PLY file of the C-alpha trace (Angstrom):
ply
format ascii 1.0
element vertex 276
property float x
property float y
property float z
element edge 275
property int vertex1
property int vertex2
end_header
-35.11 -8.84 -4.13
-37.23 -9.43 -1.02
-35.59 -10.43 2.24
-35.39 -14.25 2.41
-36.40 -16.33 5.38
-33.66 -15.52 7.90
-30.97 -18.10 8.48
-28.18 -17.82 10.99
-25.11 -16.92 8.94
-21.51 -16.99 10.18
-18.68 -15.09 8.51
-15.24 -16.55 9.19
-13.03 -13.49 8.83
-13.91 -9.83 9.42
-12.06 -8.16 6.56
-13.30 -5.37 4.34
-15.41 -7.64 2.16
-17.18 -9.20 5.15
-17.85 -5.74 6.53
-19.35 -4.64 3.22
-21.52 -7.74 2.79
-22.80 -7.56 6.36
-23.54 -3.87 5.96
-25.44 -4.52 2.75
-27.49 -7.30 4.32
-28.48 -5.21 7.31
-29.30 -2.22 5.12
-31.53 -4.50 3.01
-33.50 -5.50 6.10
-31.76 -8.66 7.27
-31.95 -9.14 11.06
-28.55 -8.46 12.61
-29.20 -10.95 15.42
-28.93 -13.72 12.79
-25.40 -12.63 11.77
-22.22 -13.92 13.42
-18.64 -12.85 12.64
-15.35 -14.25 13.88
-11.83 -12.85 13.63
-8.54 -13.45 15.48
-8.19 -9.81 16.57
-10.80 -7.63 18.23
-10.66 -4.25 16.48
-12.76 -5.15 13.42
-15.16 -7.19 15.52
-15.68 -4.24 17.84
-16.49 -1.99 14.87
-19.01 -4.48 13.47
-20.68 -5.02 16.82
-20.96 -1.30 17.49
-22.30 -0.60 14.02
-24.77 -3.46 13.62
-25.33 -5.10 17.05
-24.51 -8.55 15.68
-22.70 -11.47 17.33
-18.90 -11.61 17.34
-16.28 -14.08 18.52
-12.59 -14.89 18.28
-13.49 -18.56 17.88
-14.41 -19.69 14.34
-15.91 -22.97 15.48
-18.08 -21.28 18.09
-20.00 -19.23 15.55
-19.96 -21.94 12.87
-21.70 -24.35 15.24
-24.58 -21.89 15.67
-24.98 -21.10 11.98
-26.92 -22.63 9.11
-24.71 -20.85 6.56
-20.93 -20.53 6.90
-19.11 -17.95 4.76
-15.39 -18.61 4.47
-13.89 -15.13 4.08
-10.21 -15.68 4.81
-7.19 -15.48 2.54
-6.58 -18.54 0.34
-3.29 -19.33 2.06
-5.10 -19.59 5.40
-8.02 -21.65 4.13
-6.62 -25.15 4.67
-5.87 -24.49 8.35
-9.20 -22.75 8.96
-11.12 -25.59 7.34
-9.12 -28.25 9.21
-10.11 -26.64 12.50
-13.78 -26.42 11.48
-13.76 -30.03 10.30
-12.50 -31.22 13.67
-14.68 -29.06 15.88
-17.97 -28.46 14.04
-20.29 -31.45 13.73
-22.71 -31.91 10.85
-20.97 -29.62 8.37
-22.84 -31.46 5.65
-26.10 -30.06 7.04
-24.92 -26.47 6.55
-24.49 -24.34 3.43
-20.81 -23.55 2.91
-19.92 -20.42 0.96
-16.44 -19.27 -0.02
-15.35 -15.88 -1.32
-11.69 -16.90 -1.65
-10.09 -16.85 -5.09
-8.37 -19.88 -6.57
-9.75 -22.72 -4.43
-12.24 -24.96 -6.19
-15.17 -26.87 -4.75
-13.52 -30.34 -4.87
-10.71 -29.02 -2.70
-13.21 -27.80 -0.08
-14.65 -31.32 -0.01
-11.17 -32.55 0.87
-10.76 -29.83 3.48
-14.18 -30.23 5.12
-16.44 -33.11 4.13
-17.29 -35.01 0.96
-20.98 -34.29 1.47
-20.98 -30.53 1.99
-23.28 -28.21 0.04
-21.17 -25.48 -1.54
-21.50 -22.15 -3.31
-18.46 -20.19 -4.46
-18.75 -16.43 -4.84
-16.22 -14.12 -6.43
-17.00 -10.50 -5.50
-14.88 -7.69 -6.90
-13.44 -4.73 -5.05
-16.14 -2.19 -6.05
-18.34 -4.26 -3.73
-16.64 -2.26 -0.98
-18.57 0.80 -2.17
-21.79 -1.05 -3.06
-21.10 -1.10 -6.80
-19.65 -4.56 -7.25
-20.50 -7.54 -9.35
-20.23 -10.98 -7.78
-19.92 -14.17 -9.79
-21.61 -17.21 -8.22
-21.43 -20.93 -8.94
-23.17 -23.68 -6.96
-22.68 -27.41 -6.72
-25.51 -29.82 -7.54
-26.57 -30.05 -3.89
-27.45 -26.36 -3.49
-31.20 -25.80 -3.50
-33.12 -22.98 -5.12
-33.60 -21.51 -1.65
-29.83 -21.73 -0.99
-29.09 -19.86 -4.20
-31.72 -17.22 -3.52
-30.35 -16.63 -0.02
-26.78 -16.09 -1.21
-27.94 -13.97 -4.12
-29.73 -11.72 -1.63
-26.61 -11.46 0.54
-24.42 -10.30 -2.34
-27.03 -8.13 -4.05
-26.47 -5.82 -1.09
-23.03 -4.88 -2.44
-23.90 -4.61 -6.13
-25.10 -7.09 -8.72
-24.89 -10.88 -8.88
-24.21 -13.08 -11.88
-24.59 -16.87 -11.86
-22.12 -18.75 -14.05
-22.26 -22.28 -15.35
-19.12 -23.71 -13.75
-15.83 -22.88 -12.08
-14.07 -22.42 -15.44
-16.48 -19.56 -16.15
-15.80 -18.21 -12.67
-12.10 -17.99 -13.62
-13.05 -15.92 -16.66
-15.33 -13.69 -14.61
-12.49 -13.18 -12.17
-10.18 -12.15 -15.00
-12.69 -9.59 -16.29
-14.70 -8.36 -13.29
-12.26 -9.25 -10.52
-9.18 -7.85 -12.24
-11.13 -5.31 -14.29
-11.00 -2.45 -11.75
-7.20 -2.56 -11.99
-7.40 -2.39 -15.79
-9.66 0.66 -15.59
-7.43 2.33 -12.99
-4.42 1.70 -15.24
-6.20 3.34 -18.18
-7.44 6.23 -16.05
-3.94 6.81 -14.72
-2.60 6.93 -18.27
-5.16 9.58 -19.25
-4.28 11.57 -16.14
-0.60 11.45 -17.05
-1.40 12.58 -20.60
-3.35 15.57 -19.27
-0.51 16.49 -16.91
2.02 16.21 -19.75
-0.02 18.77 -21.67
-0.15 21.26 -18.83
-2.92 20.29 -16.37
-2.04 20.04 -12.70
-2.30 16.63 -11.08
-5.52 17.17 -9.12
-7.44 18.81 -11.93
-6.37 16.03 -14.29
-7.60 13.40 -11.87
-10.94 15.14 -11.36
-11.43 15.37 -15.11
-10.57 11.71 -15.71
-12.55 10.16 -12.87
-15.72 12.16 -13.58
-15.46 11.28 -17.27
-15.12 7.59 -16.34
-18.15 7.80 -14.04
-20.18 9.59 -16.70
-19.26 7.08 -19.39
-20.12 4.13 -17.14
-23.45 5.72 -16.22
-24.27 6.29 -19.89
-23.48 2.63 -20.63
-25.70 1.44 -17.78
-28.58 3.67 -18.84
-28.40 2.74 -22.54
-29.57 -0.32 -24.45
-27.00 0.33 -27.18
-23.97 -1.89 -27.65
-20.80 -0.42 -26.18
-19.28 -0.08 -29.64
-22.33 1.91 -30.78
-22.05 4.19 -27.76
-18.44 4.84 -28.72
-19.55 5.73 -32.27
-22.14 8.15 -30.90
-19.43 10.33 -29.39
-17.02 9.97 -32.32
-17.75 12.49 -35.07
-16.20 11.55 -38.40
-12.99 13.49 -38.91
-13.15 15.07 -35.46
-10.67 15.12 -32.60
-12.22 12.07 -30.88
-11.90 10.08 -34.12
-8.21 10.93 -34.28
-7.72 9.72 -30.71
-9.62 6.49 -31.41
-7.44 5.87 -34.46
-4.40 5.78 -32.18
-6.02 3.17 -29.89
-7.15 1.09 -32.84
-3.69 1.24 -34.43
-2.30 -0.20 -31.19
-4.98 -2.94 -31.44
-6.67 -2.28 -28.12
-8.94 -5.31 -28.64
-5.94 -7.62 -28.83
-4.34 -5.98 -25.81
-7.49 -6.53 -23.75
-7.81 -10.14 -24.89
-4.18 -10.84 -24.01
-4.67 -9.28 -20.57
-7.78 -11.33 -19.83
-6.19 -14.55 -21.08
-3.15 -13.94 -18.88
-5.38 -13.37 -15.84
-7.44 -16.51 -16.60
-4.25 -18.55 -16.90
-3.07 -17.25 -13.55
-6.42 -18.10 -11.94
-6.04 -21.65 -13.24
-2.48 -21.85 -11.95
-3.61 -20.67 -8.52
-6.25 -23.40 -8.42
-3.45 -25.98 -8.71
-1.57 -24.50 -5.76
-4.27 -25.44 -3.26
0 1
1 2
2 3
3 4
4 5
5 6
6 7
7 8
8 9
9 10
10 11
11 12
12 13
13 14
14 15
15 16
16 17
17 18
18 19
19 20
20 21
21 22
22 23
23 24
24 25
25 26
26 27
27 28
28 29
29 30
30 31
31 32
32 33
33 34
34 35
35 36
36 37
37 38
38 39
39 40
40 41
41 42
42 43
43 44
44 45
45 46
46 47
47 48
48 49
49 50
50 51
51 52
52 53
53 54
54 55
55 56
56 57
57 58
58 59
59 60
60 61
61 62
62 63
63 64
64 65
65 66
66 67
67 68
68 69
69 70
70 71
71 72
72 73
73 74
74 75
75 76
76 77
77 78
78 79
79 80
80 81
81 82
82 83
83 84
84 85
85 86
86 87
87 88
88 89
89 90
90 91
91 92
92 93
93 94
94 95
95 96
96 97
97 98
98 99
99 100
100 101
101 102
102 103
103 104
104 105
105 106
106 107
107 108
108 109
109 110
110 111
111 112
112 113
113 114
114 115
115 116
116 117
117 118
118 119
119 120
120 121
121 122
122 123
123 124
124 125
125 126
126 127
127 128
128 129
129 130
130 131
131 132
132 133
133 134
134 135
135 136
136 137
137 138
138 139
139 140
140 141
141 142
142 143
143 144
144 145
145 146
146 147
147 148
148 149
149 150
150 151
151 152
152 153
153 154
154 155
155 156
156 157
157 158
158 159
159 160
160 161
161 162
162 163
163 164
164 165
165 166
166 167
167 168
168 169
169 170
170 171
171 172
172 173
173 174
174 175
175 176
176 177
177 178
178 179
179 180
180 181
181 182
182 183
183 184
184 185
185 186
186 187
187 188
188 189
189 190
190 191
191 192
192 193
193 194
194 195
195 196
196 197
197 198
198 199
199 200
200 201
201 202
202 203
203 204
204 205
205 206
206 207
207 208
208 209
209 210
210 211
211 212
212 213
213 214
214 215
215 216
216 217
217 218
218 219
219 220
220 221
221 222
222 223
223 224
224 225
225 226
226 227
227 228
228 229
229 230
230 231
231 232
232 233
233 234
234 235
235 236
236 237
237 238
238 239
239 240
240 241
241 242
242 243
243 244
244 245
245 246
246 247
247 248
248 249
249 250
250 251
251 252
252 253
253 254
254 255
255 256
256 257
257 258
258 259
259 260
260 261
261 262
262 263
263 264
264 265
265 266
266 267
267 268
268 269
269 270
270 271
271 272
272 273
273 274
274 275
């Protein structure tokens, strides 16, 4: 995607995700002098300023006042206080594009926190965004323009892929699959590592074998137009050792296990939305 017309963008919070998004934007050609970041402590701000020559501050309202786009990148439990401060000290919030990357807080709640007339986009990036291989779910309210959506899509394309969803219910599902998914994969990878160790491999060799196999399988899936089930069949010779292993997973009903896991995560996302 081409670099959009620059807007001044302020990130409230300088955590790992902000650092990754900013890094991706700058790498994609976005002018660093249009990027502002605030944080209570100085260490992360110093790193960002040294690395990208952008603007930093300890005062959220100071950078929000200068920005056309405000990205709320603080923990959900801090969001109400952060928004209350912005609402008091930043005029014309309804003229700015508000973006949140916090889990569990829905757009109507931000209207209560900030202003009934704000323009809002929620983004749910996952942790592989920290290494540029994420997928971010996005949902916009009716007030967000095509240009607003394109701008935020550009910002998050710098840390992986973006996927627009229809509504916040779908965002909960995306969070349960893509947001929680890395943990599911790590759990499975750890189980394979333990199996290899139980059969005689040392810990480090077992890990190297498992993680490279996972990377190779993911790359094959990305490069292929085949359905995932068909890819599995391609490497499963009838009557062979792989087939015997797959029989064990199927006997345990791996499909049902995955569905139960995703449903449990969706339910928790919905519960969290009620807490704020």
